[in-house]
C-alpha positions in Angstrom: 7.1 4.6 -8.8 9.4 2.4 -6.5 11.7 5.5 -6.3 8.8 7.7 -5.2 7.2 5.1 -3.0 10.4 4.3 -1.1 11.3 8.2 -0.9 7.8 8.9 0.5 8.0 6.2 3.0 11.5 7.4 4.3 10.1 11.0 4.6 7.1 9.5 6.7 9.7 7.7 8.9 11.6 10.9 9.6 8.6 12.7 10.1 7.4 10.2 12.8 10.7 10.4 14.3 10.9 14.2 14.4 14.2 14.4 12.9 15.9 17.6 11.7 14.7 19.3 8.5 18.2 19.0 7.0 17.8 15.2 6.8 14.6 15.7 4.6 16.3 17.1 1.6 17.8 14.0 -0.1 14.4 11.7 -0.2 12.4 15.0 -0.9 14.6 15.5 -4.0 14.2 12.0 -5.0 10.6 12.3 -4.7 10.2 15.2 -6.8 12.6 13.8 -9.3 10.7 10.8 -9.7 7.3 12.7 -10.2 9.1 14.9 -12.7 10.5 12.3 -14.6 7.0 10.8 -15.2 6.0 14.3 -16.9 9.2 14.5 -18.8 8.9 11.1 -20.2 5.5 12.0 -21.6 6.9 15.1 -23.3 9.8 13.3 -24.9 7.2 10.5 -26.2 5.1 13.3 -27.8 8.0 15.1 -29.2 9.4 11.8 -30.8 5.8 10.8 -32.1 5.4 14.5 -33.8 8.6 14.3 -35.4 7.8 10.7 -37.1 9.7 8.7 -34.7 7.6 6.0 -32.9 4.8 6.3 -30.7 4.2 4.2 -27.5 1.0 1.9 -27.7 -1.5 2.4 -24.9 -1.8 0.3 -22.2 -4.7 -2.7 -22.1 -8.0 -1.3 -21.0 -8.2 -4.0 -18.5 -4.9 -3.8 -16.3 -6.4 -5.8 -13.2 -7.2 -9.4 -13.9 -10.6 -11.0 -12.5 -10.3 -12.9 -9.4 -10.8 -16.1 -11.3 -7.5 -15.6 -13.3 -5.3 -14.7 -10.3 -4.4 -18.1 -9.4 -3.3 -19.1 -12.9 -1.4 -15.8 -13.3 0.6 -16.8 -10.0 1.4 -20.1 -11.5 2.6 -18.4 -14.8 4.6 -16.0 -13.1 6.3 -18.4 -10.9 7.1 -20.5 -14.2 8.4 -17.2 -15.8 10.8 -16.7 -13.0 12.1 -20.3 -13.3 12.6 -19.8 -17.0 14.3 -16.4 -16.4 16.6 -17.8 -13.8 17.5 -21.0 -16.0 15.7 -23.3 -13.3 12.8 -24.6 -15.8 12.7 -27.9 -17.3 10.4 -27.0 -19.8 11.8 -27.6 -23.4 15.3 -28.5 -22.0 17.2 -31.4 -23.2 17.3 -34.2 -20.5 21.2 -33.9 -20.5 20.8 -30.4 -19.2 18.6 -31.2 -16.4 21.5 -31.1 -13.9 22.2 -27.4 -15.2 18.5 -26.4 -14.2 18.9 -27.8 -10.8 22.2 -25.7 -10.4 20.1 -22.7 -11.2 17.6 -23.5 -8.4 20.6 -22.3 -6.3 20.6 -19.0 -8.0 17.0 -18.6 -7.5 17.0 -19.5 -3.9 19.7 -17.0 -3.2 17.8 -14.4 -5.0 14.5 -15.3 -3.0 16.7 -15.1 0.2 17.9 -11.7 -0.6 14.5 -10.4 -1.3 13.3 -12.0 2.0 16.0 -10.3 3.9 15.4 -6.9 2.2 11.7 -7.0 3.3 12.5 -8.0 6.7 15.1 -5.2 7.1 13.2 -2.7 4.9 12.3 -0.1 7.9 15.5 1.1 9.9 15.8 -0.7 13.3 18.4 -1.1 16.0 18.6 -4.8 15.0 19.5 -4.3 11.4 20.6 -0.7 11.3 23.3 -1.2 8.4 21.1 -3.0 5.9 18.2 -0.6 5.3 20.1 1.6 2.9 18.1 3.4 0.3 19.2 1.4 -2.7 18.2 -1.9 -1.1 14.9 -0.5 -0.2 14.2 0.7 -3.9 15.5 -2.7 -5.3 13.0 -4.5 -2.9 10.1 -2.3 -3.6 10.6 -2.7 -7.4 10.9 -6.7 -7.1 7.5 -6.6 -5.0 6.0 -4.2 -7.5 6.7 -6.4 -10.4 5.5 -9.5 -8.7 2.3 -7.9 -7.7 1.8 -6.7 -11.4 2.3 -10.3 -12.7 0.2 -12.3 -10.5 -2.8 -9.6 -10.4 -2.1 -7.9 -13.9 -3.1 -9.2 -17.2 0.2 -9.2 -19.2 1.6 -12.6 -18.1 -0.9 -14.7 -20.3 2.0 -17.6 -21.2 5.7 -18.2 -20.9 6.1 -16.2 -24.1 5.3 -13.0 -21.9 8.1 -13.8 -19.6 9.9 -10.7 -20.9 7.5 -8.6 -19.0 8.8 -9.6 -15.8 12.5 -10.1 -17.0 13.8 -7.4 -14.6 13.3 -9.8 -11.7 16.7 -11.5 -12.8 19.0 -8.6 -12.6 17.0 -7.3 -9.4 17.3 -10.6 -7.7 20.9 -11.0 -8.3 21.8 -7.5 -7.0 19.6 -7.9 -3.9 21.3 -11.3 -3.3 24.7 -9.9 -3.6 23.8 -6.9 -1.3 21.7 -8.3 1.3 23.4 -11.7 2.0 27.0 -11.3 2.6 26.3 -9.0 5.7 24.3 -12.0 7.3 28.0 -13.9 7.5 29.9 -13.2 10.5 32.3 -10.5 10.4 35.3 -12.7 11.3 34.9 -14.6 7.8 35.9 -11.3 6.1 38.9 -11.0 8.2 42.0 -11.8 5.9 44.6 -12.1 8.9 46.4 -15.2 9.2 44.9 -16.3 12.3 41.5 -16.2 10.8 42.0 -17.8 7.5 41.5 -21.4 8.9 37.8 -20.7 9.9 36.1 -23.9 9.0 32.8 -22.6 8.4 34.0 -20.0 6.1 35.9 -22.5 4.1 33.2 -24.9 3.7 30.7 -22.0 2.7 32.9 -20.4 0.0 34.0 -23.9 -1.1 30.5 -24.9 -1.9 30.1 -21.7 -3.6 33.0 -22.0 -5.8 31.9 -25.8 -6.6 28.4 -24.3 -7.5 30.0 -21.8 -9.9 32.2 -24.0 -11.5 29.8 -26.5 -12.2 27.5 -23.8 -13.6 30.3 -22.7 -15.9 30.9 -26.4 -17.1 27.1 -26.8 -17.9 27.2 -23.4 -19.9 30.5 -24.8 -21.7 28.8 -28.2 -22.5 25.5 -26.5 -24.0 27.6 -24.1 -26.0 29.5 -27.1 -27.6 26.1 -28.3 -29.4 25.3 -27.5 -32.8 23.1 -24.3 -33.0 19.7 -24.5 -34.2 18.7 -22.9 -37.3 16.2 -20.2 -37.4 12.5 -21.5 -37.4 11.9 -19.7 -40.5 15.1 -20.4 -42.6 13.3 -22.7 -45.1 10.7 -20.2 -45.8 13.1 -17.4 -46.0 15.4 -19.4 -48.3 12.7 -20.2 -50.5 11.4 -16.5 -50.8 15.0 -15.0 -51.4 15.5 -17.9 -54.2 12.2 -17.0 -55.8 12.8 -13.2 -55.8 9.7 -12.7 -53.6 11.0 -9.6 -52.3 7.9 -7.9 -50.4 5.1 -9.4 -49.0 2.9 -9.6 -45.7 2.4 -12.1 -42.8 1.3 -12.5 -39.2 3.7 -10.8 -36.7 5.8 -13.9 -35.8 6.3 -15.0 -39.4 7.0 -11.2 -40.7 9.7 -10.2 -38.4 11.7 -13.5 -38.2 11.4 -14.1 -42.0 12.7 -10.5 -42.6 15.9 -10.8 -40.2 16.7 -14.2 -41.5 16.9 -13.0 -45.1 19.3 -10.2 -44.0 16.7 -7.7 -45.4 16.6 -9.3 -49.0 13.0 -9.9 -48.3 10.8 -7.4 -46.6 7.7 -9.0 -44.8 5.3 -6.6 -43.0 3.0 -7.6 -40.2 -0.5 -7.5 -40.4 -3.4 -8.5 -37.9 -4.5 -12.1 -38.0 -8.3 -11.2 -37.8 -8.9 -8.5 -40.3 -5.4 -8.4 -42.1 -5.3 -4.6 -41.3 -1.8 -2.9 -40.7 -0.3 -3.8 -37.4 1.2 -0.8 -35.7 3.3 -2.8 -33.4 6.9 -2.5 -34.2 6.5 -1.6 -37.6 7.0 1.6 -40.0 4.4 3.5 -42.0 6.6 3.3 -45.2 6.3 -0.5 -45.3 2.5 0.1 -45.9 2.6 2.9 -48.5 1.6 1.9 -52.0 3.4 4.8 -53.2 6.7 3.6 -51.7 6.2 -0.3 -51.6 4.9 -3.2 -53.3 3.6 -6.4 -51.6 2.6 -9.1 -53.9 2.5 -12.2 -51.5 1.1 -13.2 -48.4 2.3 -16.0 -45.9 -0.4 -18.0 -44.5 -0.2 -21.0 -42.2 -1.4 -24.5 -43.1 -2.6 -25.0 -39.9 -2.9 -21.6 -37.7 -3.7 -23.5 -34.6 -0.2 -24.9 -34.3 2.3 -22.5 -32.5 3.4 -20.0 -33.4 0.2 -19.8 -35.6 -0.1 -17.5 -38.5 -2.6 -16.1 -40.9 -5.6 -18.3 -42.0 -5.8 -18.9 -45.8 -9.4 -18.6 -45.7 -9.0 -15.2 -44.1 -6.6 -14.2 -46.7 -8.6 -15.3 -49.6 -11.7 -13.4 -48.3 -9.7 -10.4 -47.9 -7.5 -10.4 -50.9 -9.3 -12.8 -53.4 -8.1 -15.8 -55.2 -4.1 -15.7 -55.4 -2.7 -16.1 -58.8 -0.3 -18.8 -57.5 0.1 -20.9 -54.3 3.1 -22.5 -53.2 3.4 -24.9 -49.8 6.6 -24.1 -48.1 7.1 -26.6 -44.9 4.0 -25.6 -42.7 3.5 -22.5 -44.7 1.5 -21.4 -48.0 3.0 -18.5 -49.9 -0.1 -17.0 -51.6 1.1 -14.8 -54.8 -1.0 -12.1 -56.1 -0.5 -9.9 -59.3 -1.6 -6.7 -57.8 -0.2 -4.5 -54.9 -1.9 -5.9 -51.9 -1.0 -2.6 -50.1 -3.8 -0.9 -51.7 -6.4 -2.9 -49.9 -5.1 -2.8 -46.3 -7.0 -1.0 -43.7 -5.4 1.0 -40.9 -2.7 2.5 -42.8 -2.8 5.8 -40.9 -0.2 5.8 -38.4 -0.7 8.1 -35.4 2.0 11.1 -35.3 2.9 10.4 -38.9 1.5 13.1 -41.0 0.3 12.3 -44.7 -0.2 8.4 -44.0 -3.6 6.8 -44.8 
């Protein structure tokens, strides 16, 4: 979309200036390629789905947030940007607060790069050399992402910061492309008579100190003992008790499976109805002819993040378990039959024979 939008804008500018037709071809080709890429992506996804690979989940029905949520979305988007750039104090050890303050400099440089790109977006006599096509596309992509975060429905909490993660590389590239040309040309002159320029020495010295301090903070944080995976206790217990396949909520299922190195396969189910969760899962995990699941991981208190399945919901769906074990904040509910036979939603889109 940013490429198509920039190409269309550049074509409009050429038309307004009544430029020669030979100057239109590049942006016209970009516009055509952007349009073709959309349909090519749809064809590719249909082919992948037909051959049993994966299918793309549909977008939420409500993409535009109501007016009452825009202010909250703005606050959450700004917090997400702070987190992405390392400038957030949330959850940070007090000894690393200085590291966050150092990253505010990087965030400021990225914001300055975007501001310059917006001001110089359209060609002019004042800024003829900083309106290149790549910078325009980067600026358009950044603005589109920001608008989607503020007026959309995807940024519900900091857990969704990855939805706007592209802002980090976009900001870095914009800062690198847009800010250096603002410096006087003589600062880049390496001849001996220009090397003693005091402003240049001060600016580059400050940047060097900033980079060195950031590297020192990184090394200091890296020297700390690593935190263990949150599901380590649960994963160790399951592997030690030969519980090899079961069901759980999304967060407990994926992380537990990874922590055990695949020794235990925990398939995710929906928290409300305990049906198959089609998100990031495989149809083979839920096929009773191929797999057997005989335990469910429930949370002692589902209201405590990252939550989990309710014990009451599990009993309502699968009945009274044969055995129950409390492992940290979780309850492992073991059954004497294959739980997959009672799962709903086992039919995966694009996968023949499931159901």
